[in-house]
C-alpha positions in Angstrom: 26.1 -80.8 27.3 22.7 -82.1 26.3 23.2 -85.2 28.6 24.2 -82.8 31.5 20.9 -80.8 31.2 18.9 -84.0 31.0 20.6 -85.2 34.2 19.9 -81.9 36.0 16.2 -82.0 35.0 15.9 -85.6 36.2 17.5 -84.7 39.6 15.2 -81.6 40.0 12.1 -83.6 39.2 13.1 -86.3 41.6 13.7 -83.7 44.4 10.3 -82.1 43.7 8.6 -85.4 43.8 10.3 -86.3 47.1 9.4 -83.0 48.6 5.8 -83.4 47.8 5.7 -86.6 49.7 7.6 -85.2 52.7 5.5 -84.6 55.8 7.1 -82.4 58.4 5.7 -81.1 61.8 3.9 -77.8 61.3 4.6 -74.9 63.7 1.0 -73.7 63.2 -1.1 -76.8 62.2 -4.5 -76.3 60.6 -7.7 -77.6 62.2 -11.3 -77.7 61.4 -14.3 -77.4 63.8 -17.7 -78.6 62.7 -20.3 -78.1 65.4 -24.0 -78.9 65.0 -25.9 -75.9 66.1 -29.6 -75.0 65.9 -31.0 -76.6 62.7 -27.6 -76.5 60.8 -24.0 -76.1 61.9 -21.0 -73.8 62.4 -17.8 -74.6 60.6 -14.4 -73.0 61.4 -11.1 -73.5 59.6 -8.0 -72.0 61.1 -4.3 -72.5 61.8 -3.1 -72.7 65.4 0.2 -70.9 66.3 1.8 -71.5 69.7 3.5 -69.1 72.1 6.9 -70.9 72.0 8.2 -68.6 74.7 7.1 -65.4 73.0 4.9 -62.5 74.3 1.9 -62.5 72.0 -0.6 -59.6 72.3 1.0 -56.2 72.2 4.1 -57.7 70.7 4.0 -60.5 68.1 0.4 -59.5 67.5 0.4 -55.7 67.7 -2.5 -53.9 69.3 -4.9 -52.1 66.9 -3.7 -53.9 63.8 -5.6 -56.3 61.5 -4.8 -59.9 62.5 -5.7 -63.0 60.5 -6.9 -64.6 63.8 -4.5 -67.5 63.6 -1.7 -68.2 61.2 -1.1 -68.7 57.5 -4.4 -68.3 55.5 -7.1 -66.1 56.9 -9.4 -67.9 59.4 -12.7 -68.9 57.8 -16.1 -69.3 59.6 -19.2 -70.7 58.0 -22.7 -70.4 59.3 -25.4 -72.8 58.0 -28.2 -70.4 58.7 -28.8 -66.7 59.5 -27.6 -65.8 63.0 -27.1 -62.8 65.2 -23.6 -62.1 66.6 -23.3 -59.5 69.3 -26.6 -58.1 68.1 -25.7 -57.9 64.4 -27.5 -60.0 61.8 -25.2 -62.3 59.8 -26.5 -64.1 56.7 -25.8 -67.8 56.2 -22.5 -68.3 54.4 -18.7 -68.4 54.7 -16.6 -65.4 55.9 -13.0 -64.6 56.7 -12.8 -63.7 60.3 -10.3 -60.9 61.1 -9.7 -59.3 64.4 -8.0 -56.2 65.8 -6.9 -57.1 69.3 -6.5 -54.3 71.9 -5.7 -54.4 75.6 -9.2 -54.2 76.9 -11.3 -55.0 73.8 -11.2 -56.6 70.4 -12.8 -55.5 67.1 -14.2 -58.6 65.3 -14.5 -58.4 61.6 -16.3 -60.7 59.2 -15.1 -60.2 55.6 -15.8 -61.8 52.2 -12.1 -62.3 51.5 -12.1 -66.0 52.2 -9.3 -66.7 49.7 -6.9 -64.2 51.4 -3.6 -65.3 52.7 -3.5 -63.9 56.1 -4.0 -60.1 56.1 -2.8 -59.9 52.5 -5.6 -58.9 50.3 -7.8 -57.6 53.2 -10.0 -54.7 52.2 -12.3 -52.9 54.5 -14.7 -52.5 51.6 -15.3 -56.3 51.8 -16.3 -56.1 55.5 -19.8 -57.6 56.2 -19.9 -56.8 59.9 -17.8 -55.2 62.6 -18.4 -55.5 66.3 -16.5 -54.9 69.5 -16.3 -57.4 72.4 -14.4 -57.1 75.7 -11.3 -59.1 76.3 -11.2 -61.3 79.4 -8.0 -61.9 81.4 -7.5 -65.6 82.2 -5.5 -67.1 85.1 -4.3 -70.1 83.1 -2.1 -69.6 80.0 -3.2 -71.1 76.7 0.0 -72.0 74.8 -1.7 -72.8 71.5 -4.2 -70.4 69.9 -7.6 -72.0 70.3 -11.1 -71.4 69.0 -13.9 -73.2 70.7 -17.7 -73.3 70.5 -19.3 -73.6 73.9 -22.5 -73.1 76.0 -24.6 -74.6 73.2 -28.4 -74.4 73.7 -31.3 -74.9 71.2 -30.7 -71.4 69.8 -27.5 -69.9 71.2 -23.8 -70.6 71.6 -20.5 -68.9 72.3 -17.5 -68.7 70.0 -14.4 -68.4 72.2 -11.0 -67.2 71.0 -8.2 -68.0 73.5 -4.4 -67.5 73.5 -1.8 -66.5 76.0 -3.9 -65.2 79.0 -6.6 -63.6 76.8 -10.0 -64.7 75.9 -12.8 -63.1 73.9 -16.3 -64.4 73.5 -18.7 -63.9 70.6 -22.3 -64.5 71.6 -24.2 -66.2 68.7 -28.0 -66.5 68.5 -30.2 -68.3 65.9 -33.8 -67.2 65.6 -34.9 -70.7 64.7 -38.3 -70.9 66.4 -40.3 -70.6 63.2 -38.0 -73.0 61.4 -38.3 -75.6 64.1 -42.1 -75.2 64.2 -42.2 -75.7 60.4 -39.9 -78.7 60.6 -42.1 -80.3 63.3 -45.3 -79.7 61.4 -43.9 -81.1 58.2 -42.5 -84.2 60.0 -45.7 -84.8 62.0 -47.7 -84.8 58.7 -45.4 -87.3 57.0 -45.9 -91.1 57.1 -44.8 -93.2 60.0 -42.7 -93.2 62.1 -43.7 -89.8 63.3 -41.1 -87.9 65.4 -43.4 -87.5 68.5 -40.6 -88.0 71.0 -38.2 -85.5 69.3 -41.0 -82.9 69.2 -42.1 -83.5 72.8 -38.5 -83.3 74.0 -37.9 -80.0 72.1 -41.0 -78.4 73.7 -40.0 -79.7 77.1 -36.4 -78.5 76.9 -37.5 -75.0 75.6 -40.2 -74.8 78.3 -43.1 -74.2 75.9 -46.3 -75.8 74.8 -46.4 -78.2 77.7 -49.8 -79.6 76.8 -48.7 -80.4 73.3 -45.5 -81.9 74.7 -47.6 -84.1 76.9 -49.8 -85.2 74.0 -46.8 -86.0 71.8 -44.9 -88.0 74.5 -48.0 -90.2 74.9 -48.2 -90.7 71.2 -44.4 -91.6 71.3 -45.2 -94.2 74.0 -47.9 -95.7 71.8 -45.2 -96.2 69.1 -42.7 -97.7 71.6 -44.1 -98.5 75.0 -40.9 -100.1 76.2 -38.7 -97.1 75.6 -37.4 -96.1 79.1 -36.1 -92.8 77.8 -39.6 -91.8 76.6 -41.1 -92.8 80.0 -38.5 -90.6 81.7 -39.5 -87.6 79.5 -43.1 -88.3 80.3 -42.2 -88.2 84.0 -40.6 -84.8 83.7 -43.4 -83.4 81.7 -46.0 -84.6 84.2 -43.9 -83.2 87.0 -43.9 -79.8 85.3 -47.7 -79.9 84.8 -48.0 -80.6 88.6 -49.4 -84.2 88.0 -47.2 -85.8 90.7 -48.9 -89.2 90.8 -48.6 -89.6 87.0 -45.0 -88.3 87.1 -44.0 -90.9 89.8 -45.8 -93.6 87.9 -43.9 -92.8 84.7 -40.6 -92.6 86.5 -41.1 -96.0 88.0 -42.0 -97.4 84.6 -38.8 -95.8 83.2 -36.7 -97.6 85.8 -38.6 -100.9 85.1 -38.0 -100.6 81.3 -34.3 -99.7 81.8 -33.5 -102.8 83.7 -31.0 -105.0 81.8 -29.9 -102.2 79.4 -26.6 -100.4 79.3 -28.3 -97.3 80.6 -29.9 -99.0 83.7 -27.8 -97.3 86.3 -28.2 -93.8 84.7 -32.0 -94.0 84.4 -32.5 -95.5 87.9 -30.4 -92.6 89.3 -32.3 -90.0 87.3 -35.7 -91.3 88.0 -35.0 -91.8 91.7 -33.8 -88.2 91.9 -37.0 -87.0 90.2 -39.2 -89.0 92.6 -37.3 -87.6 95.6 -37.8 -84.1 94.3 -41.5 -84.6 94.0 -41.8 -86.2 97.4 -39.7 -83.4 98.9 -42.0 -80.8 97.3 -45.1 -82.5 98.6 -43.7 -82.6 102.2 -42.7 -79.0 102.0 -46.2 -78.0 100.9 -47.7 -80.1 103.7 -45.4 -78.3 106.3 -46.6 -74.9 105.0 -50.2 -75.9 105.2 -50.0 -77.1 108.8 
């Protein structure tokens, strides 16, 4: 009898060991998105169920009920800095993202229950924020539940939830102006190499402090006078300032410096377009003045 129990335990242990090493296809595989955004990042962990011939919203996912926003464990979203979502302030940190789908709108819920399994353990008392967004009917069917981060700018992006023929969009804004200014000031006051190009590019792309951008791009060229991408930035800054001759000169310099590089065709095309735009603007002004 003792030998029998020893044999049973051995077989059970062997099966457990075998099962632990067994990798099978998952019906709702997990995924992780890490997207650089503003001066930090957004991280989303979720499982992705598929339609598999089923009707989803209003059926598998009932209207007006708490949904884990995916499958298996509750979907988790982590913000590396304070943000606004649909006008509500959200502190940096990790949250469980629950939703309550409805036909024309969804209730989005951020909750501290990041260890919850699905909706099990959900408590309204742990809600950090609730906001309502409209649902959008799509023409193309999305078979597998998808969360995406799109339309990324220096301080805004959109978190999109898509499944079946439904999409909802969460507008995210980071009020990072002061942080960026502080980072630039700290970096500029540090030893070489100074980040003049990065600072100039930021001011150009956000359409602010054009004179400072011009000063910084010139300092960047002093550091690296053969950098074709810096000359192209200078051309765009000078064009914005209305200095057409300086802009065309910088654009031609950019093309000259780009020759022989892997980016030659791209920068010749970009700078040629910029020069054509300037010349077209000059001709238009001349026609008006006649």
